[in-house]
OpenMM code with the backbone's topology and positions (N, CA, C; nanometers):
from openmm import Vec3, app, unit

residues = "MET LEU VAL LEU TYR VAL ASN ALA SER GLY GLU GLU VAL TYR ASP GLU GLU THR GLY GLU PHE LYS PRO GLY SER SER VAL PRO LEU ARG LEU GLU HIS SER LEU TYR THR ILE SER LYS TRP GLU GLU LYS TRP LYS LYS PRO PHE LEU SER ASP ASP GLU LYS THR GLU ASP GLU MET VAL ASP TYR ILE ARG CYS MET ALA ILE ASP ASP VAL PRO ASP SER LEU LEU ASN GLN LEU THR GLN GLU ASP VAL LYS ALA ILE GLY LYS TYR ILE SER ASP ASP ALA THR ALA THR THR ILE ASN ASP HIS THR ARG PRO GLY PRO ARG LYS HIS ILE ILE THR SER GLU VAL ILE TYR TYR TRP MET PHE SER ARG GLN ILE PRO MET GLU CYS GLU HIS TRP HIS LEU ASN ARG LEU ILE THR LEU MET ARG VAL TRP ASP ALA TYR SER GLY ASN GLN LYS LYS MET SER ARG LYS ASP THR ALA SER MET TYR ALA ARG GLU ASN ALA ARG ARG LYS ALA MET MET LYS SER LYS GLY".split()
positions = [
    Vec3(5.1342, 2.8077, 0.6095),
    Vec3(5.0013, 2.8631, 0.6032),
    Vec3(5.0093, 3.0112, 0.6397),
    Vec3(4.9307, 3.0889, 0.5709),
    Vec3(4.9204, 3.2317, 0.5969),
    Vec3(4.7841, 3.2584, 0.6580),
    Vec3(4.7801, 3.3330, 0.7665),
    Vec3(4.6536, 3.3704, 0.8289),
    Vec3(4.6424, 3.5224, 0.8250),
    Vec3(4.5374, 3.5697, 0.7583),
    Vec3(4.5072, 3.7131, 0.7537),
    Vec3(4.3793, 3.7366, 0.8327),
    Vec3(4.3695, 3.8513, 0.8935),
    Vec3(4.2462, 3.8870, 0.9631),
    Vec3(4.1784, 3.9957, 0.8802),
    Vec3(4.0651, 3.9581, 0.8221),
    Vec3(3.9959, 4.0436, 0.7264),
    Vec3(3.8718, 4.1011, 0.7910),
    Vec3(3.8503, 4.2309, 0.7697),
    Vec3(3.7312, 4.2982, 0.8199),
    Vec3(3.6104, 4.2408, 0.7468),
    Vec3(3.5300, 4.1611, 0.8166),
    Vec3(3.4204, 4.0876, 0.7541),
    Vec3(3.3093, 4.1782, 0.7036),
    Vec3(3.2805, 4.2839, 0.7754),
    Vec3(3.1670, 4.3686, 0.7388),
    Vec3(3.2071, 4.4861, 0.6515),
    Vec3(3.3331, 4.5205, 0.6543),
    Vec3(3.3782, 4.6369, 0.5790),
    Vec3(3.3488, 4.7666, 0.6521),
    Vec3(3.2894, 4.7578, 0.7698),
    Vec3(3.2536, 4.8770, 0.8478),
    Vec3(3.3679, 4.9155, 0.9395),
    Vec3(3.3666, 5.0407, 0.9806),
    Vec3(3.4651, 5.0883, 1.0763),
    Vec3(3.3942, 5.1252, 1.2052),
    Vec3(3.4681, 5.1096, 1.3148),
    Vec3(3.4147, 5.1398, 1.4470),
    Vec3(3.4989, 5.2513, 1.5068),
    Vec3(3.4325, 5.3468, 1.5711),
    Vec3(3.5042, 5.4581, 1.6312),
    Vec3(3.5560, 5.4157, 1.7682),
    Vec3(3.6862, 5.4316, 1.7898),
    Vec3(3.7493, 5.3993, 1.9174),
    Vec3(3.7605, 5.5296, 1.9951),
    Vec3(3.6802, 5.5402, 2.1048),
    Vec3(3.6775, 5.6657, 2.1803),
    Vec3(3.8077, 5.6905, 2.2557),
    Vec3(3.8796, 5.5850, 2.2924),
    Vec3(4.0060, 5.6011, 2.3636),
    Vec3(4.1106, 5.6708, 2.2782),
    Vec3(4.1245, 5.6254, 2.1542),
    Vec3(4.2276, 5.6820, 2.0670),
    Vec3(4.1737, 5.7916, 1.9767),
    Vec3(4.0416, 5.7994, 1.9646),
    Vec3(3.9812, 5.9000, 1.8779),
    Vec3(3.9990, 5.8691, 1.7300),
    Vec3(4.0138, 5.7386, 1.6986),
    Vec3(4.0347, 5.6975, 1.5596),
    Vec3(3.9302, 5.5948, 1.5186),
    Vec3(3.9085, 5.5862, 1.3871),
    Vec3(3.8248, 5.4803, 1.3330),
    Vec3(3.9106, 5.3574, 1.3097),
    Vec3(3.8579, 5.2425, 1.3496),
    Vec3(3.9284, 5.1163, 1.3308),
    Vec3(3.8353, 5.0184, 1.2612),
    Vec3(3.8938, 4.9199, 1.1921),
    Vec3(3.8087, 4.8206, 1.1254),
    Vec3(3.7191, 4.7484, 1.2256),
    Vec3(3.6014, 4.7099, 1.1788),
    Vec3(3.5078, 4.6356, 1.2633),
    Vec3(3.5591, 4.4958, 1.2903),
    Vec3(3.4685, 4.4047, 1.3199),
    Vec3(3.5093, 4.2687, 1.3565),
    Vec3(3.5828, 4.2027, 1.2403),
    Vec3(3.6927, 4.1356, 1.2738),
    Vec3(3.7715, 4.0700, 1.1700),
    Vec3(3.7562, 3.9190, 1.1817),
    Vec3(3.7726, 3.8543, 1.0666),
    Vec3(3.7572, 3.7095, 1.0552),
    Vec3(3.8895, 3.6529, 1.0052),
    Vec3(3.9370, 3.5419, 1.0628),
    Vec3(4.0620, 3.4843, 1.0123),
    Vec3(4.0408, 3.4204, 0.8747),
    Vec3(4.1321, 3.4480, 0.7848),
    Vec3(4.1321, 3.3887, 0.6514),
    Vec3(4.2591, 3.3059, 0.6420),
    Vec3(4.2453, 3.1729, 0.6426),
    Vec3(4.3605, 3.0826, 0.6402),
    Vec3(4.3864, 3.0402, 0.4958),
    Vec3(4.5101, 3.0648, 0.4497),
    Vec3(4.5451, 3.0386, 0.3104),
    Vec3(4.6660, 2.9469, 0.3019),
    Vec3(4.6693, 2.8620, 0.1975),
    Vec3(4.7874, 2.7815, 0.1696),
    Vec3(4.8162, 2.7851, 0.0199),
    Vec3(4.9428, 2.8081, -0.0117),
    Vec3(4.9918, 2.8046, -0.1505),
    Vec3(5.0585, 2.6698, -0.1664),
    Vec3(4.9900, 2.5784, -0.2326),
    Vec3(5.0385, 2.4410, -0.2398),
    Vec3(5.0068, 2.3804, -0.3758),
    Vec3(5.0585, 2.2631, -0.3968),
    Vec3(5.0279, 2.1890, -0.5187),
    Vec3(4.8783, 2.1625, -0.5280),
    Vec3(4.8166, 2.1286, -0.4168),
    Vec3(4.6725, 2.1031, -0.4139),
    Vec3(4.5944, 2.2269, -0.4590),
    Vec3(4.6358, 2.3433, -0.4103),
    Vec3(4.5707, 2.4692, -0.4477),
    Vec3(4.5837, 2.4958, -0.5977),
    Vec3(4.7037, 2.4755, -0.6494),
    Vec3(4.7266, 2.4980, -0.7922),
    Vec3(4.6422, 2.4023, -0.8751),
    Vec3(4.6315, 2.2772, -0.8313),
    Vec3(4.5526, 2.1794, -0.9077),
    Vec3(4.4049, 2.2188, -0.9103),
    Vec3(4.3531, 2.2737, -0.7991),
    Vec3(4.2133, 2.3206, -0.7985),
    Vec3(4.1953, 2.4352, -0.8977),
    Vec3(4.2912, 2.5292, -0.8992),
    Vec3(4.2819, 2.6448, -0.9876),
    Vec3(4.2913, 2.6008, -1.1340),
    Vec3(4.3860, 2.5125, -1.1662),
    Vec3(4.4037, 2.4667, -1.3047),
    Vec3(4.2834, 2.3865, -1.3524),
    Vec3(4.2187, 2.3150, -1.2630),
    Vec3(4.0989, 2.2398, -1.3004),
    Vec3(3.9899, 2.3346, -1.3503),
    Vec3(3.9790, 2.4493, -1.2877),
    Vec3(3.8765, 2.5468, -1.3270),
    Vec3(3.9173, 2.6259, -1.4519),
    Vec3(4.0406, 2.6761, -1.4547),
    Vec3(4.0811, 2.7683, -1.5604),
    Vec3(4.1420, 2.6986, -1.6821),
    Vec3(4.1760, 2.5708, -1.6708),
    Vec3(4.2277, 2.4914, -1.7843),
    Vec3(4.3530, 2.5525, -1.8473),
    Vec3(4.4405, 2.6077, -1.7617),
    Vec3(4.5676, 2.6610, -1.8086),
    Vec3(4.6690, 2.6494, -1.6952),
    Vec3(4.7984, 2.6451, -1.7288),
    Vec3(4.9003, 2.6277, -1.6245),
    Vec3(4.9150, 2.7530, -1.5375),
    Vec3(4.9109, 2.7339, -1.4078),
    Vec3(4.9250, 2.8464, -1.3150),
    Vec3(5.0680, 2.8989, -1.3141),
    Vec3(5.1649, 2.8104, -1.3260),
    Vec3(5.3054, 2.8480, -1.3139),
    Vec3(5.3653, 2.9045, -1.4424),
    Vec3(5.2835, 2.9358, -1.5404),
    Vec3(5.3359, 2.9939, -1.6641),
    Vec3(5.3720, 3.1402, -1.6406),
    Vec3(5.4458, 3.1972, -1.7336),
    Vec3(5.4840, 3.3377, -1.7240),
    Vec3(5.3732, 3.4306, -1.7723),
    Vec3(5.2622, 3.3745, -1.8203),
    Vec3(5.1509, 3.4556, -1.8698),
    Vec3(5.0880, 3.5347, -1.7559),
    Vec3(5.0495, 3.6586, -1.7872),
    Vec3(4.9818, 3.7431, -1.6889),
    Vec3(4.8472, 3.6812, -1.6517),
    Vec3(4.8129, 3.6913, -1.5240),
    Vec3(4.6824, 3.6442, -1.4779),
    Vec3(4.5886, 3.7641, -1.4692),
    Vec3(4.4621, 3.7417, -1.5036),
    Vec3(4.3640, 3.8486, -1.4902),
    Vec3(4.3304, 3.8669, -1.3420),
    Vec3(4.2642, 3.9758, -1.3107),
    Vec3(4.2240, 3.9985, -1.1717),
    Vec3(4.1288, 3.8890, -1.1245),
    Vec3(4.0367, 3.8469, -1.2120),
    Vec3(3.9439, 3.7389, -1.1767),
    Vec3(4.0188, 3.6093, -1.1471),
    Vec3(4.1216, 3.5793, -1.2279),
    Vec3(4.1999, 3.4574, -1.2064),
    Vec3(4.2748, 3.4632, -1.0738),
    Vec3(4.3300, 3.5788, -1.0395),
    Vec3(4.4036, 3.5906, -0.9134),
    Vec3(4.3097, 3.5854, -0.7936),
    Vec3(4.1946, 3.6488, -0.8032),
    Vec3(4.0972, 3.6410, -0.6936),
    Vec3(4.0518, 3.4968, -0.6757),
    Vec3(4.0322, 3.4273, -0.7862),
    Vec3(3.9922, 3.2873, -0.7769),
    Vec3(4.1049, 3.2021, -0.7186),
    Vec3(4.2308, 3.2369, -0.7480),
    Vec3(4.3403, 3.1615, -0.6880),
    Vec3(4.3415, 3.1814, -0.5365),
    Vec3(4.3164, 3.3024, -0.4917),
    Vec3(4.3078, 3.3275, -0.3472),
    Vec3(4.1927, 3.2459, -0.2882),
    Vec3(4.0822, 3.2368, -0.3609),
    Vec3(3.9694, 3.1548, -0.3160),
    Vec3(4.0120, 3.0082, -0.3051),
    Vec3(4.0901, 2.9611, -0.4038),
    Vec3(4.1397, 2.8234, -0.3999),
    Vec3(4.2379, 2.8030, -0.2848),
    Vec3(4.3130, 2.9068, -0.2499),
    Vec3(4.4089, 2.8986, -0.1395),
    Vec3(4.3400, 2.8860, -0.0041),
    Vec3(4.2162, 2.9331, 0.0050),
    Vec3(4.1454, 2.9336, 0.1330),
    Vec3(4.1203, 2.7908, 0.1807),
    Vec3(4.1597, 2.7647, 0.3032),
    Vec3(4.1406, 2.6328, 0.3609),
    Vec3(3.9937, 2.6120, 0.3968),
    Vec3(3.9278, 2.7182, 0.4409),
    Vec3(3.7858, 2.7124, 0.4758),
    Vec3(3.7037, 2.7730, 0.3624),
    Vec3(3.5743, 2.7458, 0.3610),
    Vec3(3.4863, 2.8096, 0.2628),
    Vec3(3.4845, 2.9595, 0.2882),
    Vec3(3.5029, 3.0361, 0.1817),
    Vec3(3.5122, 3.1818, 0.1937),
    Vec3(3.4064, 3.2460, 0.1054),
    Vec3(3.3196, 3.3277, 0.1629),
    Vec3(3.2229, 3.3992, 0.0787),
    Vec3(3.2919, 3.5077, -0.0032),
    Vec3(3.2367, 3.5368, -0.1193),
    Vec3(3.2954, 3.6408, -0.2046),
    Vec3(3.3029, 3.7750, -0.1328),
    Vec3(3.2068, 3.8008, -0.0449),
    Vec3(3.2061, 3.9283, 0.0272),
    Vec3(3.3319, 3.9454, 0.1118),
    Vec3(3.3848, 3.8350, 0.1648),
    Vec3(3.5070, 3.8439, 0.2448),
    Vec3(3.6276, 3.8729, 0.1551),
    Vec3(3.6322, 3.8100, 0.0383),
    Vec3(3.7431, 3.8361, -0.0548),
    Vec3(3.7406, 3.9809, -0.1031),
    Vec3(3.6205, 4.0383, -0.1139),
    Vec3(3.6084, 4.1778, -0.1566),
    Vec3(3.6614, 4.2744, -0.0519),
    Vec3(3.6796, 4.2282, 0.0721),
    Vec3(3.7286, 4.3139, 0.1806),
    Vec3(3.8807, 4.3127, 0.1939),
    Vec3(3.9489, 4.2343, 0.1088),
    Vec3(4.0954, 4.2312, 0.1160),
    Vec3(4.1528, 4.3684, 0.0835),
    Vec3(4.2467, 4.4113, 0.1643),
    Vec3(4.3120, 4.5407, 0.1420),
    Vec3(4.4361, 4.5215, 0.0551),
    Vec3(4.4957, 4.6323, 0.0124),
    Vec3(4.6210, 4.6263, -0.0645),
    Vec3(4.7298, 4.5585, 0.0182),
    Vec3(4.7317, 4.5865, 0.1499),
    Vec3(4.8310, 4.5233, 0.2375),
    Vec3(4.8095, 4.3723, 0.2417),
    Vec3(4.6815, 4.3288, 0.2433),
    Vec3(4.6514, 4.1851, 0.2415),
    Vec3(4.7028, 4.1213, 0.1125),
    Vec3(4.6775, 4.1863, -0.0005),
    Vec3(4.7200, 4.1335, -0.1305),
    Vec3(4.8730, 4.1268, -0.1366),
    Vec3(4.9419, 4.2289, -0.0829),
    Vec3(5.0889, 4.2264, -0.0782),
    Vec3(5.1380, 4.1116, 0.0091),
    Vec3(5.0713, 4.0900, 0.1231),
    Vec3(5.1105, 3.9798, 0.2128),
    Vec3(5.0918, 3.8452, 0.1440),
    Vec3(4.9856, 3.8315, 0.0661),
    Vec3(4.9607, 3.7069, -0.0071),
    Vec3(5.0697, 3.6869, -0.1129),
    Vec3(5.1037, 3.7921, -0.1865),
    Vec3(5.2099, 3.7833, -0.2868),
    Vec3(5.3438, 3.7473, -0.2249),
    Vec3(5.3738, 3.8061, -0.1101),
    Vec3(5.4986, 3.7755, -0.0406),
    Vec3(5.4991, 3.6298, 0.0054),
    Vec3(5.3865, 3.5824, 0.0545),
    Vec3(5.3743, 3.4433, 0.0994),
    Vec3(5.3944, 3.3461, -0.0172),
    Vec3(5.3342, 3.3771, -0.1326),
    Vec3(5.3466, 3.2902, -0.2501),
    Vec3(5.4918, 3.2820, -0.2959),
    Vec3(5.5636, 3.3935, -0.2930),
    Vec3(5.7014, 3.3935, -0.3431),
    Vec3(5.8040, 3.3507, -0.2383),
    Vec3(5.7622, 3.3308, -0.1144),
    Vec3(5.8540, 3.2906, -0.0075),
    Vec3(5.9099, 3.1510, -0.0336),
    Vec3(6.0370, 3.1295, -0.0013),
    Vec3(6.1000, 2.9980, -0.0190),
    Vec3(6.0409, 2.8938, 0.0752),
    Vec3(5.9976, 2.9354, 0.1932),
    Vec3(5.9375, 2.8479, 0.2938),
    Vec3(6.0319, 2.7377, 0.3404),
    Vec3(6.1601, 2.7616, 0.3305),
    Vec3(6.2593, 2.6647, 0.3764),
    Vec3(6.3917, 2.7354, 0.3992),
    Vec3(6.4765, 2.6727, 0.4806),
    Vec3(6.6108, 2.7256, 0.5022),
    Vec3(6.7104, 2.6639, 0.4056),
    Vec3(6.6660, 2.5655, 0.3302),
    Vec3(6.7544, 2.4949, 0.2377),
    Vec3(6.7872, 2.5812, 0.1169),
    Vec3(6.9149, 2.5827, 0.0805),
    Vec3(6.9567, 2.6478, -0.0437),
    Vec3(7.0323, 2.5454, -0.1262),
    Vec3(7.0156, 2.5549, -0.2559),
    Vec3(7.0808, 2.4612, -0.3460),
    Vec3(7.1569, 2.5420, -0.4495),
    Vec3(7.2850, 2.5125, -0.4635),
    Vec3(7.3683, 2.5787, -0.5632),
    Vec3(7.3564, 2.4973, -0.6908),
    Vec3(7.2597, 2.5336, -0.7730),
    Vec3(7.2286, 2.4576, -0.8939),
    Vec3(7.2679, 2.5402, -1.0152),
    Vec3(7.3812, 2.5090, -1.0737),
    Vec3(7.4311, 2.5869, -1.1875),
    Vec3(7.3568, 2.5564, -1.3168),
    Vec3(7.2829, 2.4481, -1.3207),
    Vec3(7.2134, 2.4127, -1.4447),
    Vec3(7.0750, 2.4741, -1.4509),
    Vec3(7.0304, 2.5389, -1.3454),
    Vec3(6.8930, 2.5866, -1.3385),
    Vec3(6.8634, 2.7131, -1.4187),
    Vec3(6.9505, 2.8150, -1.4220),
    Vec3(6.9144, 2.9386, -1.4906),
    Vec3(6.8795, 2.9160, -1.6375),
    Vec3(6.7974, 3.0046, -1.6873),
    Vec3(6.7598, 2.9965, -1.8277),
    Vec3(6.6096, 2.9806, -1.8423),
    Vec3(6.5603, 2.9964, -1.9627),
    Vec3(6.4163, 2.9886, -1.9834),
    Vec3(6.3652, 2.8460, -1.9651),
    Vec3(6.2402, 2.8383, -1.9240),
    Vec3(6.1774, 2.7071, -1.9098),
    Vec3(6.1514, 2.6499, -2.0479),
    Vec3(6.1731, 2.5213, -2.0604),
    Vec3(6.1515, 2.4567, -2.1889),
    Vec3(6.0211, 2.3789, -2.1904),
    Vec3(5.9646, 2.3538, -2.0730),
    Vec3(5.8437, 2.2741, -2.0641),
    Vec3(5.7347, 2.3522, -1.9926),
    Vec3(5.6112, 2.3210, -2.0271),
    Vec3(5.4983, 2.3779, -1.9552),
    Vec3(5.4801, 2.2949, -1.8290),
    Vec3(5.4794, 2.3608, -1.7149),
    Vec3(5.4674, 2.2898, -1.5877),
    Vec3(5.3251, 2.3078, -1.5360),
    Vec3(5.2557, 2.1973, -1.5230),
    Vec3(5.1212, 2.1981, -1.4666),
    Vec3(5.1231, 2.1193, -1.3366),
    Vec3(5.0117, 2.1207, -1.2659),
    Vec3(5.0050, 2.0470, -1.1401),
    Vec3(5.0275, 1.8984, -1.1625),
    Vec3(4.9801, 1.8450, -1.2749),
    Vec3(4.9997, 1.7019, -1.3024),
    Vec3(5.1474, 1.6680, -1.3201),
    Vec3(5.2219, 1.7583, -1.3811),
    Vec3(5.3656, 1.7365, -1.3976),
    Vec3(5.4326, 1.7317, -1.2597),
    Vec3(5.3941, 1.8230, -1.1718),
    Vec3(5.4539, 1.8255, -1.0384),
    Vec3(5.4118, 1.7018, -0.9584),
    Vec3(5.2854, 1.6587, -0.9743),
    Vec3(5.2436, 1.5337, -0.9093),
    Vec3(5.3293, 1.4175, -0.9611),
    Vec3(5.3566, 1.4142, -1.0898),
    Vec3(5.4420, 1.3097, -1.1466),
    Vec3(5.5807, 1.3136, -1.0816),
    Vec3(5.6370, 1.4336, -1.0713),
    Vec3(5.7677, 1.4467, -1.0078),
    Vec3(5.7635, 1.3936, -0.8654),
    Vec3(5.6555, 1.4271, -0.7935),
    Vec3(5.6391, 1.3809, -0.6556),
    Vec3(5.6376, 1.2288, -0.6487),
    Vec3(5.5515, 1.1685, -0.7301),
    Vec3(5.5335, 1.0240, -0.7236),
    Vec3(5.6570, 0.9494, -0.7713),
    Vec3(5.7270, 1.0052, -0.8709),
    Vec3(5.8469, 0.9374, -0.9197),
    Vec3(5.9581, 0.9392, -0.8146),
    Vec3(5.9504, 1.0324, -0.7222),
    Vec3(6.0484, 1.0394, -0.6137),
    Vec3(5.9956, 0.9733, -0.4854),
    Vec3(5.8784, 0.9153, -0.4942),
    Vec3(5.8130, 0.8475, -0.3827),
    Vec3(5.7870, 0.9419, -0.2647),
    Vec3(5.7533, 1.0655, -0.2961),
    Vec3(5.7184, 1.1632, -0.1927),
    Vec3(5.5712, 1.1403, -0.1570),
    Vec3(5.5390, 1.1305, -0.0294),
    Vec3(5.4007, 1.0990, 0.0092),
    Vec3(5.3003, 1.2062, -0.0316),
    Vec3(5.1781, 1.1630, -0.0520),
    Vec3(5.0693, 1.2492, -0.0984),
    Vec3(5.0424, 1.3655, -0.0019),
    Vec3(5.0692, 1.3461, 0.1260),
    Vec3(5.0428, 1.4540, 0.2232),
    Vec3(5.1208, 1.5805, 0.1900),
    Vec3(5.2303, 1.5660, 0.1188),
    Vec3(5.3155, 1.6802, 0.0863),
    Vec3(5.2508, 1.7735, -0.0155),
    Vec3(5.1398, 1.7332, -0.0753),
    Vec3(5.0718, 1.8227, -0.1691),
    Vec3(5.0186, 1.9468, -0.0986),
    Vec3(5.0097, 1.9441, 0.0333),
    Vec3(4.9620, 2.0601, 0.1090),
    Vec3(5.0763, 2.1456, 0.1631),
    Vec3(5.2008, 2.1065, 0.1371),
    Vec3(5.3143, 2.1897, 0.1743),
    Vec3(5.3151, 2.3152, 0.0888),
    Vec3(5.3842, 2.4170, 0.1362),
    Vec3(5.4069, 2.5356, 0.0530),
    Vec3(5.4756, 2.4861, -0.0745),
    Vec3(5.4290, 2.5313, -0.1906),
    Vec3(5.4778, 2.4805, -0.3178),
    Vec3(5.6294, 2.4937, -0.3322),
    Vec3(5.6854, 2.6068, -0.2927),
    Vec3(5.8302, 2.6263, -0.3076),
    Vec3(5.9085, 2.5286, -0.2200),
    Vec3(5.8537, 2.4953, -0.1047),
    Vec3(5.9195, 2.3978, -0.0167),
    Vec3(5.9155, 2.2585, -0.0795),
    Vec3(5.8027, 2.2239, -0.1398),
    Vec3(5.7893, 2.0940, -0.2058),
    Vec3(5.8890, 2.0817, -0.3215),
    Vec3(5.9002, 2.1853, -0.4016),
    Vec3(5.9928, 2.1825, -0.5150),
    Vec3(6.1371, 2.1767, -0.4654),
    Vec3(6.1667, 2.2460, -0.3556),
    Vec3(6.3007, 2.2373, -0.2978),
    Vec3(6.3299, 2.0952, -0.2518),
    Vec3(6.2322, 2.0291, -0.1913),
    Vec3(6.2508, 1.8897, -0.1505),
    Vec3(6.2855, 1.8026, -0.2708),
    Vec3(6.2170, 1.8228, -0.3823),
    Vec3(6.2461, 1.7437, -0.5024),
    Vec3(6.3872, 1.7722, -0.5540),
    Vec3(6.4308, 1.8969, -0.5463),
    Vec3(6.5664, 1.9319, -0.5907),
    Vec3(6.6713, 1.8705, -0.4978),
    Vec3(6.6422, 1.8691, -0.3666),
    Vec3(6.7329, 1.8049, -0.2712),
    Vec3(6.7401, 1.6558, -0.3012),
    Vec3(6.6245, 1.5963, -0.3282),
    Vec3(6.6189, 1.4529, -0.3628),
    Vec3(6.7116, 1.4241, -0.4806),
    Vec3(6.7014, 1.5074, -0.5826),
    Vec3(6.7849, 1.4896, -0.7015),
    Vec3(6.9334, 1.5065, -0.6683),
    Vec3(6.9642, 1.6064, -0.5854),
    Vec3(7.1049, 1.6322, -0.5508),
    Vec3(7.1652, 1.5149, -0.4738),
    Vec3(7.0888, 1.4557, -0.3835),
    Vec3(7.1419, 1.3469, -0.3029),
    Vec3(7.1351, 1.2118, -0.3732),
    Vec3(7.0469, 1.1985, -0.4713),
    Vec3(7.0364, 1.0696, -0.5392),
    Vec3(7.1192, 1.0636, -0.6666),
    Vec3(7.1882, 1.1723, -0.7002),
    Vec3(7.2751, 1.1726, -0.8181),
    Vec3(7.1994, 1.1880, -0.9483),
    Vec3(7.0790, 1.2437, -0.9436),
    Vec3(6.9986, 1.2605, -1.0648),
    Vec3(7.0240, 1.3933, -1.1355),
    Vec3(7.1294, 1.4623, -1.0972),
    Vec3(7.1573, 1.5898, -1.1609),
    Vec3(7.2226, 1.5691, -1.2969),
    Vec3(7.1900, 1.6598, -1.3889),
    Vec3(7.2535, 1.6554, -1.5204),
    Vec3(7.3924, 1.7163, -1.5102),
    Vec3(7.4832, 1.6627, -1.5885),
    Vec3(7.6164, 1.7193, -1.5946),
    Vec3(7.6117, 1.8423, -1.6844),
    Vec3(7.6838, 1.9473, -1.6435),
    Vec3(7.6833, 2.0700, -1.7223),
    Vec3(7.7656, 2.0510, -1.8486),
    Vec3(7.7187, 2.1142, -1.9561),
    Vec3(7.7939, 2.1106, -2.0807),
    Vec3(7.9167, 2.2012, -2.0663),
    Vec3(8.0105, 2.1890, -2.1579),
    Vec3(8.1296, 2.2743, -2.1535),
    Vec3(8.0916, 2.4209, -2.1676),
    Vec3(7.9949, 2.4468, -2.2537),
    Vec3(7.9505, 2.5845, -2.2752),
    Vec3(7.8906, 2.6410, -2.1459),
    Vec3(7.8040, 2.5631, -2.0776),
    Vec3(7.7436, 2.6078, -1.9522),
    Vec3(7.8495, 2.6274, -1.8442),
    Vec3(7.9464, 2.5379, -1.8382),
    Vec3(8.0546, 2.5491, -1.7398),
    Vec3(8.1345, 2.6761, -1.7637),
    Vec3(8.1703, 2.7030, -1.8888),
    Vec3(8.2460, 2.8239, -1.9222),
    Vec3(8.1648, 2.9485, -1.8881),
    Vec3(8.0362, 2.9461, -1.9168),
    Vec3(7.9484, 3.0588, -1.8866),
    Vec3(7.9407, 3.0831, -1.7356),
    Vec3(7.9275, 2.9750, -1.6579),
    Vec3(7.9213, 2.9870, -1.5132),
    Vec3(8.0517, 3.0458, -1.4595),
    Vec3(8.1671, 2.9980, -1.5094),
    Vec3(8.2956, 3.0503, -1.4644),
    Vec3(8.3100, 3.1984, -1.4999),
    Vec3(8.2631, 3.2365, -1.6183),
    Vec3(8.2712, 3.3770, -1.6601),
    Vec3(8.1866, 3.4655, -1.5681),
    Vec3(8.0645, 3.4200, -1.5343),
    Vec3(7.9788, 3.4972, -1.4430),
    Vec3(8.0443, 3.5094, -1.3050),
    Vec3(8.1009, 3.3997, -1.2564),
    Vec3(8.1647, 3.4007, -1.1242),
    Vec3(8.2870, 3.4911, -1.1240),
    Vec3(8.3667, 3.4873, -1.2298),
    Vec3(8.4834, 3.5751, -1.2393),
    Vec3(8.4415, 3.7216, -1.2440),
    Vec3(8.3376, 3.7525, -1.3186),
    Vec3(8.2878, 3.8903, -1.3271),
    Vec3(8.2383, 3.9366, -1.1902),
    Vec3(8.1704, 3.8485, -1.1191),
    Vec3(8.1201, 3.8830, -0.9865),
    Vec3(8.2360, 3.9119, -0.8916),
    Vec3(8.3386, 3.8297, -0.8955),
    Vec3(8.4536, 3.8476, -0.8077),
    Vec3(8.5319, 3.9752, -0.8424),
    Vec3(8.5469, 4.0035, -0.9738),
    Vec3(8.6151, 4.1260, -1.0155),
    Vec3(8.5413, 4.2483, -0.9625),
    Vec3(8.4086, 4.2450, -0.9740),
    Vec3(8.3273, 4.3573, -0.9263),
    Vec3(8.3391, 4.3698, -0.7742),
    Vec3(8.3396, 4.2588, -0.7047),
    Vec3(8.3486, 4.2593, -0.5597),
    Vec3(8.4835, 4.3149, -0.5133),
    Vec3(8.5914, 4.2777, -0.5833),
    Vec3(8.7253, 4.3183, -0.5457),
    Vec3(8.7668, 4.4493, -0.6141),
    Vec3(8.6796, 4.5020, -0.6989),
    Vec3(8.7102, 4.6244, -0.7740),
    Vec3(8.8424, 4.6088, -0.8494),
    Vec3(8.8506, 4.4951, -0.9190),
    Vec3(8.9724, 4.4605, -0.9910),
    Vec3(8.9429, 4.4500, -1.1397),
    Vec3(9.0454, 4.4662, -1.2204),
    Vec3(9.0285, 4.4474, -1.3645),
    Vec3(9.0762, 4.3098, -1.4061),
    Vec3(9.1176, 4.2306, -1.3106),
    Vec3(9.1565, 4.0932, -1.3388),
    Vec3(9.3008, 4.0781, -1.3544),
] * unit.nanometer
topology = app.Topology()
chain = topology.addChain("A")
for resn in residues:
    res = topology.addResidue(resn, chain)
    for name in ("N", "CA", "C"):
        topology.addAtom(name, app.Element.getBySymbol(name[0]), res)
């Protein structure tokens, strides 16, 4: 969960001690980037949130509204600063876990449209409890990848993919060692 303190009134107060203007009273804005949040947004906009398509400003503001755990008036969302928006973007892209998975089959373009229903299907097929829909989305997806790694549900790499992976690794090592091979 991300908690931002947003200037509710948009007014500034003069601090006589420091001789500076400071934001007026701030209100906590509690946000979560989760499967539940994405499903609320997709229900309204009727399009996949996780697509590579650009989102309009209205769509992104509405996603922040969907992320809010408490009811948020539009006036409070209008008070978000650039720093707040950057913090929200950083929170959304955060892994939210210490787990790393060396998945050689993952790189490449997506072949399927991923919607919240698809992710719910993945959850239920792995018997992950419903409470996990409120986890940070990246953490939930990492859990599903760990599930696959430990249950043997990984696809075997093709010869072409294996050769490509070895070529990338060799190039990386040559660059690291400043060698021509």
